[in-house]
C-alpha positions, 0 to 999 in steps of 0.5 A: 454196557459191561456187566461184571459176571459174578462167579457161580456160587454152589450152595448146599442145596444146589450141590445136593440136587445136582448130586442126588437129583434125577428121576430115579436116583433117590429110588435107586439109593432106596433100593440099594439100602433095602438090599437090591444091588443088581441093576436088573433087580432094581429095574424090576423093583421100580415101577415105570423105570427103564434099565437104560436110564437106571444104568445111566443114573447109576453111572452118574452116581458112581462118578460122584462117589455115591455108589461103587460098582463091584464086578464079579468075574463069573460067567455070566458077568455079575455086577452089583452096586453098593453105597459109599460112605457119601451114599450111606450119608445120603440115605437119611435124606432119601428117608426124610423125603420119603416120609415127607411125601408120604405125609403130604399124600396122606394129608391131601388124600393123594395116595397110599404110604409107599416108598419108590422101591418095591422090594417084593417085585 
């Protein structure tokens, strides 16, 4: 039996999840907005993460124009990530997710109010 295949339609939520979804992407954006720009510093600021996965997710966000990479011609080489205009616009979403999660945890006694990037590490 023939079944007509409909084109896949991308909706806003799906596009957002595809672009910002990933175990550490929201935390990476949180770190960048807090002034942490170097991958090794992000790795230290995000408990439980690995440098390899963070680098992979930074690369994915660079490919989707959420962040841009700045390479300094120094010895040793220094790399920093910064938000693009689209990345800056995503910060409002990340902040809302953080607030919602903290409110939910408080209401259910599941934890303390924190963000995913700990700047003082």
